[in-house]
N, C-alpha and C positions, 0 to 999 in steps of 0.2 A: 504493499500499500503506501503509495508518495503522497506528500504533502498536498499537493493540486486535485488527487483521485480519490475519493472515499468510499468505500464499498460498503454496504451493510454489514458484512462478518465484522468490519473494523469500529462500527459503533460500540460504544458502551450501553449496554443492556439495562444497567442501573441507574444510567440518567432519565429514563422512563418507567418510573415504578408500574405507572397504569397499564403498559402494554404487557400482554402474556409472553413468558418466557417462550423462546424458540420460534416464537412467531416470524414470519417473513417482516421485512421492513419494505415499504413501498413509497414509491414518490422519489423525488429527486432533492439528493443532498447537495448544496452547495459549499464549497469549500471556502475555507478563510480566505481574505484577499490579503497579497504580499505587503508584509508590515512597511518595506520601504516606499511600496507605493503609495500606500495610505500615507506616510508621513510627507512623503513629497507634496501630495496633493492638499494637506492641510496646511503647508507652509506657503504652497501657490496661493490657497484662499486666504489665508492670512495677511500675505505679503500684497494681495490685491485688496484686501479690505483695510487694510491700512495706508493704501497708496498715496491718497491725499490728505495723510495726516490723521492721527488719533483722535477719537472721539470721547474715550473712556467707557465705552463700552466693554462687555466680558471678554468679546472677539479681540479688541484692541489690547485688552491687559494681556491675555494667551500671546498675541504678536511680541509684545515687550519683554515679556518672560524669554520666548522662544529666540528671540534676537539677543538679549543678555546672555543664553546659555550658548549660544553658537557664534557670539562674538568674543567670548573669554579668550579663545585661542590667541587671538590678535593683541590681547593686553598681555597674555602670557609672553608672546613674542617679543614684544617692547620691552619688557622688564627685563628677561633674558639678554637682550642686545645690549641694553644700558649698563648690565652686570659686565658683561663681555668687554665693553669699552671701557669699564673700570679697571678691569684686570690688564688691560693691553696698556694703557697709561701708566699704569703703578710702576 
């Protein structure tokens, strides 16, 4: 069983206690979306939402939190560069 293709045999029968044991599962099972795709779509949505400035709504707060986390690496890189320059000039 692959993450993209779920077979009835791969389902947890304990998850649906109302179903009789050993019964055949009918219907279509939709596999979970790729987490990276979902994150990209959410980032695109938040960037588009905040494109004309933040308005203070929950989506803008999510955008600001996500942006701060993603921009941390650049603050770290600048502080490391400053430390390196201090070591070189010493």
